[in-house]
C-alpha positions in Angstrom: 59.2 11.6 27.4 57.9 10.0 30.7 55.8 6.9 30.3 53.9 5.2 33.1 53.6 1.5 33.0 49.6 1.7 33.9 47.2 -1.2 34.5 44.8 -2.3 31.9 41.6 -0.2 33.5 43.5 2.6 35.4 42.3 6.0 33.7 44.9 7.5 31.4 43.9 10.8 31.5 44.7 13.2 34.1 43.2 16.8 34.6 46.6 18.4 34.2 46.7 16.7 30.4 44.4 19.4 29.2 47.2 21.7 29.7 47.4 25.8 29.8 45.1 26.8 27.3 45.5 30.6 27.8 48.8 29.8 27.5 49.1 28.0 24.4 45.9 29.9 22.9 46.9 33.5 23.3 44.9 34.3 19.7 42.4 32.2 19.6 41.5 31.9 22.9 39.7 29.0 24.8 36.5 28.8 23.0 35.7 27.1 20.0 32.3 27.0 17.9 29.8 24.0 19.0 29.9 23.0 15.2 34.0 21.7 15.6 32.6 20.2 18.9 30.3 18.3 17.0 32.3 17.2 14.2 34.8 15.6 16.9 32.2 13.7 18.6 30.1 12.5 15.8 33.1 11.7 13.3 34.6 10.0 16.6 31.3 8.1 17.5 30.7 7.4 13.7 34.5 5.7 13.7 33.7 3.6 16.8 30.3 2.6 15.7 31.9 1.1 12.5 35.0 -0.9 14.3 32.9 -2.0 17.8 29.5 -2.3 16.9 26.8 0.1 18.4 25.7 -1.3 21.7 29.9 -0.9 22.1 30.4 2.6 21.2 27.5 3.8 23.2 28.9 2.0 26.4 32.4 3.8 25.7 31.3 7.1 25.1 29.4 6.6 28.4 32.2 5.7 30.1 34.5 8.8 28.8 31.6 11.1 29.8 31.6 9.4 33.2 35.4 9.7 33.6 35.0 13.6 32.2 32.2 14.0 34.7 34.1 12.8 37.6 37.1 15.1 36.6 34.9 17.8 36.0 33.5 17.6 39.8 36.5 17.1 41.3 38.4 19.9 39.5 35.5 22.5 39.0 33.0 22.2 41.8 32.5 22.7 45.2 31.4 19.5 46.7 31.6 19.8 50.2 28.9 22.3 50.2 25.0 21.6 50.9 23.0 20.3 48.3 20.6 23.3 47.0 24.2 25.1 47.0 25.9 22.4 45.2 23.1 22.1 42.4 23.4 26.1 42.4 27.1 26.2 41.2 26.6 23.1 38.8 23.7 24.8 37.0 25.9 28.4 36.7 29.5 26.3 35.5 27.5 24.1 32.8 25.9 27.5 31.7 29.3 29.3 32.3 31.7 26.9 30.2 28.9 26.8 27.6 27.4 22.9 28.1 24.1 23.4 28.9 21.1 24.9 30.8 20.6 22.8 33.9 17.3 22.1 35.5 16.7 19.8 38.5 13.1 18.6 38.2 13.2 16.1 40.8 15.8 14.4 43.2 15.1 12.3 46.2 17.9 12.4 48.8 17.3 9.3 50.0 16.9 7.1 46.8 19.5 8.9 44.9 16.8 8.8 42.0 17.0 12.6 39.9 15.3 14.0 37.4 17.2 16.6 35.3 17.0 18.4 32.2 19.8 20.2 30.3 18.6 22.8 27.9 20.5 24.2 24.7 22.6 20.7 25.3 26.4 20.7 23.8 25.5 17.9 22.1 22.1 17.6 20.3 20.4 21.1 20.7 19.3 21.7 16.8 19.4 18.6 15.4 17.2 16.6 13.2 14.7 14.6 14.5 15.8 10.9 14.2 13.6 9.1 17.0 16.8 8.3 19.0 18.6 9.8 22.1 22.2 10.9 21.4 23.4 12.2 24.5 25.7 9.0 25.9 28.6 11.4 26.6 26.0 13.4 28.7 24.4 10.5 30.4 28.1 9.7 31.6 29.0 13.3 32.5 26.1 13.9 34.7 26.7 10.4 36.2 29.9 11.3 37.1 29.5 14.6 38.6 26.7 12.5 40.7 29.3 10.1 42.2 31.8 12.6 43.1 29.1 14.6 44.9 26.8 11.6 46.4 29.3 8.8 46.2 27.1 6.7 44.8 27.5 4.6 41.6 25.0 6.0 39.5 23.4 5.0 36.0 21.9 8.0 33.9 19.5 7.2 30.9 19.0 9.9 28.7 14.4 10.0 28.0 13.9 13.1 26.0 16.0 14.6 23.3 16.2 16.9 20.9 16.8 14.1 18.3 13.7 12.6 19.6 11.0 15.7 18.9 11.9 17.2 22.7 13.8 20.2 23.3 15.2 19.9 26.2 17.2 16.1 27.2 15.6 15.0 30.0 17.7 12.0 31.9 16.6 10.0 34.4 19.3 9.2 36.9 19.0 6.3 39.3 21.5 4.7 42.1 22.8 1.1 40.8 22.0 -1.3 42.4 23.9 -2.7 46.0 26.3 0.4 45.3 25.5 3.0 48.1 
């Protein structure tokens, strides 16, 4: 097996790491129930909370989401199309991949500020109300996608969540200060 020596902060993930799913799962196919995804997600989050604390676990999930969003954008979206076409293809891709139903409520092309909602969100739709937002991975995922399209660093914060009593997840995306 080939091992590449990597810098400490270099990503070990590469798009090819996903493998050929259709070849490897000829009988079971490419889909799986949301229940199984959430089982992985929430047990991983629980273990990270126990080992590193809440703040660090959230940071890890956001960072992982950002890496996934960047890779998703580079490999699943055409980043060279006009803005409206980009939003349309992003909406279609998220729906086709059963990630969620994206709506763009606001986007200021000059400042980069965006308000987005995701309905039927993979991470939280149907969860009990706890009063806390839980979609930290999605915050990073959206930041990664926006970064790849706009070439600007983003901070994305969930402001409404199924777990806070909303029926959609609402995210506020802002360009990081000094990162144009």
